[in-house]
C-alpha positions in Angstrom: -15.6 -38.7 -112.3 -13.8 -36.2 -110.0 -10.3 -37.6 -108.9 -11.0 -37.0 -105.2 -14.3 -38.9 -105.5 -12.6 -41.8 -107.3 -9.9 -42.1 -104.7 -12.4 -41.7 -101.8 -14.4 -44.6 -103.3 -11.2 -46.6 -103.5 -10.5 -46.0 -99.8 -14.1 -46.8 -98.9 -13.9 -50.2 -100.6 -10.3 -50.8 -99.3 -11.4 -50.6 -95.6 -14.9 -52.0 -96.1 -13.3 -55.3 -97.0 -11.5 -55.3 -93.7 -14.3 -54.0 -91.5 -16.5 -56.9 -92.6 -14.7 -59.3 -90.4 -12.0 -57.6 -88.3 -14.1 -56.9 -85.2 -16.6 -59.8 -85.5 -14.4 -62.7 -86.5 -13.4 -63.5 -82.9 -17.0 -64.1 -82.1 -17.5 -66.4 -85.1 -14.3 -68.4 -84.3 -15.6 -68.9 -80.8 -18.9 -70.1 -82.2 -17.0 -72.7 -84.1 -15.6 -74.0 -80.8 -12.2 -72.5 -81.5 -12.3 -69.7 -78.8 -8.9 -70.7 -77.5 -7.4 -70.0 -81.0 -8.9 -66.6 -81.8 -5.5 -64.9 -81.2 -3.9 -66.9 -84.0 -6.3 -65.5 -86.5 -5.5 -62.0 -85.5 -1.8 -62.3 -84.9 -1.2 -63.6 -88.4 -2.1 -60.2 -89.7 1.0 -58.9 -87.9 3.1 -61.7 -89.1 2.3 -61.2 -92.8 2.7 -57.4 -92.3 6.4 -58.0 -91.5 7.3 -59.1 -95.0 4.3 -59.1 -97.5 3.9 -55.3 -97.9 7.6 -55.0 -98.8 7.5 -57.9 -101.2 4.4 -56.7 -103.0 5.7 -53.2 -102.9 8.8 -54.3 -104.8 6.5 -55.8 -107.5 4.5 -52.6 -107.7 7.7 -50.5 -107.9 9.4 -52.5 -110.5 7.1 -54.5 -112.7 3.3 -54.1 -112.3 1.7 -50.6 -111.9 0.5 -50.0 -108.3 -3.2 -49.8 -109.3 -3.0 -53.1 -111.1 -1.1 -54.7 -108.2 -3.8 -53.3 -105.8 -6.5 -55.0 -108.0 -4.7 -58.3 -108.3 -4.1 -58.5 -104.6 -7.8 -57.9 -103.9 -8.8 -60.4 -106.5 -6.7 -63.1 -104.7 -7.7 -61.9 -101.2 -11.4 -62.0 -102.2 -11.1 -65.5 -103.8 -9.4 -67.0 -100.8 -11.9 -65.3 -98.5 -14.7 -67.0 -100.5 -12.8 -70.3 -100.2 -12.6 -69.7 -96.4 -16.4 -69.1 -96.2 -17.2 -72.1 -98.5 -15.1 -74.5 -96.4 -16.6 -73.2 -93.2 -20.2 -73.5 -94.5 -19.8 -76.9 -96.2 -18.1 -78.5 -93.1 -20.4 -77.1 -90.5 -19.5 -78.4 -87.1 -16.7 -80.5 -88.5 -14.5 -77.5 -89.5 -10.7 -78.2 -89.2 -8.7 -75.4 -87.6 -5.7 -76.1 -89.8 -7.6 -75.9 -93.1 -9.8 -72.9 -92.1 -6.7 -71.0 -90.7 -4.6 -71.8 -93.8 -7.3 -70.4 -96.2 -7.7 -67.3 -94.1 -4.0 -66.7 -93.9 -3.7 -66.8 -97.7 -6.5 -64.2 -97.9 -4.9 -61.9 -95.3 -1.5 -62.3 -96.9 -2.8 -60.7 -100.1 -5.0 -58.1 -98.3 -2.5 -56.6 -95.9 -0.1 -55.2 -98.6 -3.1 -53.3 -100.1 -3.2 -51.0 -97.1 0.0 -49.3 -98.2 -0.5 -49.8 -102.0 -3.8 -47.9 -101.9 -2.0 -45.0 -100.3 0.6 -45.1 -103.1 -2.1 -45.0 -105.7 -3.8 -42.1 -104.0 -0.5 -40.1 -103.6 0.5 -40.8 -107.2 -2.9 -39.7 -108.5 -2.9 -36.5 -106.4 0.6 -35.7 -107.4 -0.1 -36.2 -111.1 -3.0 -33.8 -110.7 -0.7 -31.2 -109.0 -2.8 -31.4 -105.8 -1.5 -30.8 -102.3 -1.2 -34.3 -100.7 -1.0 -33.0 -97.2 -4.2 -31.0 -97.6 -6.2 -33.2 -100.0 -5.5 -36.8 -98.8 -6.9 -36.7 -95.2 -10.5 -36.0 -96.3 -10.1 -38.9 -98.9 -8.7 -41.2 -96.2 -11.7 -40.5 -93.9 -13.9 -42.4 -96.4 -11.9 -45.5 -95.5 -13.1 -45.4 -92.0 -16.6 -44.7 -93.2 -16.4 -47.9 -95.3 -15.0 -49.9 -92.3 -18.0 -48.7 -90.2 -20.5 -49.5 -93.0 -19.6 -53.1 -93.3 -19.4 -53.5 -89.5 -23.0 -52.3 -89.4 -24.0 -54.4 -92.4 -22.6 -57.6 -90.8 -24.3 -56.8 -87.5 -27.7 -56.0 -89.0 -27.7 -59.0 -91.4 -26.8 -61.3 -88.5 -23.4 -62.3 -89.9 -21.4 -61.9 -86.7 -21.8 -65.6 -85.8 -21.4 -67.1 -89.3 -19.3 -67.1 -92.5 -21.5 -64.3 -94.0 -18.9 -61.8 -92.8 -16.2 -63.5 -94.9 -18.5 -63.6 -98.0 -19.2 -59.8 -97.4 -15.4 -59.1 -97.4 -14.9 -61.2 -100.5 -17.6 -59.4 -102.4 -16.1 -56.0 -101.5 -12.6 -57.2 -102.6 -13.9 -58.4 -105.9 -15.7 -55.1 -106.5 -12.4 -53.2 -105.7 -10.6 -55.5 -108.2 -13.0 -54.4 -110.9 -12.9 -50.8 -109.8 -9.1 -50.8 -109.9 -9.3 -50.6 -113.7 -10.7 -47.1 -113.4 -8.0 -45.8 -111.1 -5.2 -43.4 -112.1 -2.2 -45.1 -113.8 0.9 -45.4 -111.6 4.2 -45.7 -113.5 6.8 -48.3 -112.5 10.3 -47.2 -111.6 13.1 -47.6 -114.0 16.8 -47.8 -113.6 18.2 -45.8 -110.7 14.7 -45.0 -109.5 14.1 -48.6 -108.4 14.4 -49.4 -104.8 16.9 -51.9 -103.7 15.8 -54.9 -101.7 17.5 -53.3 -98.7 15.6 -50.1 -99.1 12.3 -51.9 -99.8 12.5 -53.9 -96.6 13.6 -50.8 -94.6 16.8 -52.5 -93.5 18.8 -49.2 -93.6 16.6 -47.8 -90.9 17.9 -50.4 -88.4 21.0 -48.2 -88.2 18.8 -45.9 -86.1 19.1 -48.4 -83.2 22.6 -47.0 -82.7 21.1 -43.8 -81.4 19.9 -44.3 -77.8 16.9 -41.9 -78.3 15.6 -43.8 -81.4 16.3 -47.2 -79.9 14.2 -46.4 -76.9 11.5 -45.0 -79.0 11.3 -48.1 -81.2 11.4 -50.3 -78.2 8.4 -48.5 -76.6 6.7 -48.6 -80.0 6.8 -52.4 -79.9 5.7 -52.5 -76.3 2.7 -50.3 -76.9 2.0 -52.2 -80.1 1.2 -55.1 -77.9 -2.1 -53.4 -77.1 -3.2 -52.7 -80.7 -5.1 -55.8 -81.6 -6.3 -57.0 -78.3 -9.7 -55.3 -78.4 -10.1 -56.0 -82.1 -9.6 -59.7 -81.3 -11.6 -60.1 -78.1 -14.0 -57.2 -77.5 -16.8 -58.8 -79.5 -16.5 -62.3 -77.8 -16.3 -60.5 -74.5 -19.4 -58.3 -74.9 -21.2 -61.3 -76.4 -20.3 -63.4 -73.4 -22.9 -61.5 -71.4 -25.6 -63.1 -73.6 -25.1 -66.3 -71.6 -26.8 -64.6 -68.7 -30.5 -63.9 -68.8 -30.3 -60.3 -67.4 -28.1 -59.2 -70.3 -29.1 -61.5 -73.1 -31.5 -59.0 -74.8 -29.6 -55.8 -74.2 -28.7 -53.7 -77.3 -24.9 -54.2 -76.7 -25.2 -58.0 -76.8 -27.7 -58.0 -79.7 -25.7 -55.5 -81.8 -22.1 -55.7 -80.6 -20.6 -54.5 -83.8 -22.6 -51.3 -83.8 -21.4 -50.6 -80.3 -17.8 -51.3 -81.2 -18.1 -49.1 -84.3 -18.1 -46.1 -81.9 -14.4 -46.8 -81.7 -13.9 -46.1 -85.4 -16.2 -43.0 -85.2 -14.0 -41.7 -82.3 -10.9 -42.5 -84.3 -12.1 -40.2 -87.1 -12.9 -37.4 -84.8 -9.6 -37.7 -82.8 -7.5 -37.1 -85.9 -8.9 -33.6 -85.9 -7.7 -33.0 -82.4 -4.1 -34.0 -82.9 -2.8 -30.6 -84.3 -4.1 -28.8 -81.2 -2.6 -31.3 -78.7 0.7 -31.5 -80.6 1.1 -27.7 -80.5 0.0 -27.4 -76.9 1.7 -30.4 -75.3 4.4 -31.7 -77.6 5.0 -35.1 -79.1 6.1 -36.9 -75.9 3.1 -35.8 -73.9 0.7 -36.7 -76.7 2.2 -40.2 -76.9 1.9 -40.4 -73.1 -1.7 -39.4 -73.3 -2.2 -42.2 -75.8 -0.7 -44.8 -73.4 -2.9 -43.6 -70.6 -5.9 -43.9 -72.9 -5.1 -47.5 -73.4 -5.3 -47.9 -69.6 -8.8 -46.5 -69.7 -9.7 -48.5 -72.8 -9.1 -51.8 -71.0 -10.2 -50.5 -67.5 -13.7 -49.5 -68.7 -14.1 -53.0 -70.2 -13.2 -54.5 -66.8 -15.9 -52.6 -64.9 -18.6 -52.2 -67.5 -21.6 -54.4 -68.5 -24.3 -54.3 -71.2 -26.9 -53.2 -68.7 -26.6 -50.2 -66.5 -22.9 -50.2 -67.1 -23.1 -49.9 -70.9 -21.9 -46.3 -70.6 -18.5 -47.7 -69.6 -18.4 -49.7 -72.8 -19.2 -46.5 -74.7 -16.5 -44.6 -72.8 -14.0 -47.3 -73.8 -15.0 -47.0 -77.4 -14.6 -43.2 -77.2 -11.1 -43.2 -75.7 -10.0 -45.7 -78.3 -9.6 -42.9 -80.8 -7.1 -41.2 -78.5 -5.3 -44.4 -77.7 -4.9 -45.4 -81.3 -4.5 -42.1 -83.2 -2.4 -40.1 -80.8 0.4 -42.6 -80.6 0.4 -43.7 -84.3 0.3 -40.2 -85.8 2.5 -38.5 -83.2 4.9 -41.4 -83.4 5.0 -41.2 -87.2 5.7 -37.5 -86.9 8.5 -38.1 -84.4 10.2 -40.5 -86.8 9.8 -37.9 -89.6 11.4 -35.1 -87.6 14.3 -37.2 -86.2 15.6 -39.1 -89.2 17.5 -38.1 -92.3 15.5 -37.7 -95.5 17.4 -40.6 -97.2 16.1 -43.2 -94.8 12.8 -41.5 -93.7 10.6 -43.9 -95.6 12.5 -46.9 -94.3 12.2 -45.5 -90.8 8.4 -45.1 -91.1 8.4 -48.8 -92.3 10.4 -49.8 -89.2 7.9 -47.9 -87.0 5.0 -49.8 -88.5 7.0 -53.1 -88.2 7.6 -52.6 -84.5 4.0 -51.6 -83.7 1.7 -53.4 -86.1 4.0 -56.3 -86.8 6.1 -57.5 -83.9 4.2 -55.7 -81.1 0.7 -56.6 -82.2 1.7 -60.2 -82.9 3.2 -60.7 -79.5 0.3 -58.9 -77.8 -2.5 -60.9 -79.5 -0.8 -64.3 -78.8 -0.1 -63.3 -75.2 -3.6 -62.0 -74.6 -5.0 -65.3 -75.9 -3.0 -67.2 -73.3 -4.3 -65.0 -70.5 -7.9 -65.2 -71.7 -7.6 -69.0 -72.1 -6.5 -69.2 -68.5 -9.4 -67.1 -67.1 -12.2 -68.1 -69.4 -13.8 -71.2 -70.9 -16.5 -72.1 -73.6 -20.1 -72.7 -72.6 -23.1 -73.8 -74.6 -26.5 -72.2 -74.4 -28.9 -73.6 -76.9 -27.0 -73.6 -80.2 -24.8 -70.7 -79.2 -21.3 -70.9 -77.8 -20.1 -68.3 -75.3 -16.7 -67.6 -73.9 -17.4 -67.0 -70.2 -15.4 -66.7 -67.1 -13.3 -64.1 -65.3 -13.0 -61.5 -68.1 -12.6 -58.7 -65.5 -9.2 -60.1 -64.4 -8.1 -60.2 -68.1 -8.9 -56.6 -68.7 -7.3 -55.5 -65.5 -4.1 -57.3 -66.5 -4.1 -55.6 -69.9 -4.8 -52.2 -68.2 -2.0 -52.8 -65.7 0.4 -53.6 -68.5 -0.5 -50.4 -70.3 -0.1 -48.4 -67.1 3.4 -49.9 -66.5 4.5 -49.1 -70.0 3.2 -45.5 -69.6 5.1 -45.0 -66.4 8.3 -46.4 -67.9 7.9 -44.2 -71.0 7.4 -41.1 -68.9 10.5 -41.8 -66.9 12.9 -43.2 -69.6 12.0 -41.5 -72.9 13.9 -38.1 -73.1 13.9 -36.7 -76.6 16.2 -33.7 -76.3 14.9 -31.8 -79.3 12.2 -29.4 -80.4 9.5 -32.1 -80.7 9.4 -32.4 -77.0 8.8 -28.8 -76.3 
C-alpha cells in the first residue's frame, strides 16, 4: 500500500477514536444526572496532557519504537474505554461518578499521548521515504479531521449521543488502530547521545524563554486564550440539546442531530487551514492571532443569540467561525514560537506553547465554565430524558465578554518587535 495512504488511514483512525465522544460526551454525562460535573471529564484531558505525552514520548524515544508505542497506547485506551462503557451500561441509573470518571481518566491518559506520537510516526515514515514533510504531511493530516467528522456523524445517526455507545465506538476504533499499527513504518529508537534528557523531554529548557518580556507576554496570552478551547467541545451539545425541553424546538434538525450541526466546526477547521498562508502574508502574525481572538467572541456570541428554529443560522455561523478561532491562533502561534526561538530549544518551546494552551489554559477554562453554567442552569426531566436548562444566554455572553477582554488586552500589550509582526 502507498505510504501516504497508510499514514492517511492512521490519521483517520487516530482522530476517529476521539471524535466518537468528544463533542457528545457532555450530553451523555448530563443524561446520567451528572450535568454539574461535565467540566471535570473535559478538563482531565488538559491535566493528562501536561505530563503523559512527555512520559510516553520518552518511552518511544528510548525503548519501544514509536509505532509500537502508538499501538500499545491505543490498546490500553480502547480497553479502558470498553470498561467505561461496560460499567455505565451495567449500572444504569446507579452509576457512580468516581468509578465512571476513574475509568474514563485511564482511557484518556493513554489516548492523549498518541496525538503527538502519531505525528512522529508520520514524520519518520515520510523522512525515511525522502519525502517533503512540509508539503506531504498536511494532506495526510486532513484525513484525521475526516475521521473525526465520520465518527461524530456515526454516533449521531446511530443514536449514541445519549448513551455509552459512543464509548464503545471509540474503543472499537482504538483496537482497530492497535492492530493496524503492526503495518506502520518502523521507527528507530534513539541511542546514546541521540536520546533526549528528561529536561528536554518535558520541555523544561523552554521555560528560560519567560526571561524575555516578549515571549513571557506571548505565553501568558496563550494560556488566557487557551481558556476558550474546550468550552464549546464540553457544553455546545448539552446547550443545543436543552432546547429539546421546549415543544417548539424539540423536533428541529439541530436538536435531533446536534453532532451533525457541530461537525460544521470541524469542516470549517479544515477549510481555514488553507486560508492561513494568505492572511499571514497580508496581515502578519499578531493580527492573525487577534483575528482568532475576535472569532472566539463571535463563536460564543452567536450561541448566545441563536436557537434551533429560525435562529439556527446563528448556530451555523458559530460553527463556521470556529475554524478561524481555533486554527488561526494555534498555527500562527506555533509559527511565532518557531521564528522567535533558537533551534536548540525550538521543540521544547513548541511543547511549552501546547502546555500553556491545551494544558493549563484549557483545564482552567473548562472547570471555570462549569461553575458559571452550574450557577445559571439546572437539570430538568422530560419523560426519560434529562435536559440542562436555564439562562444559557448569560453564560455565552460571559464567555464572549471574556474573549473580547483578552483580545483588547492582547492588541494593546503584545508588541513583537520583529519581522513576524510586519
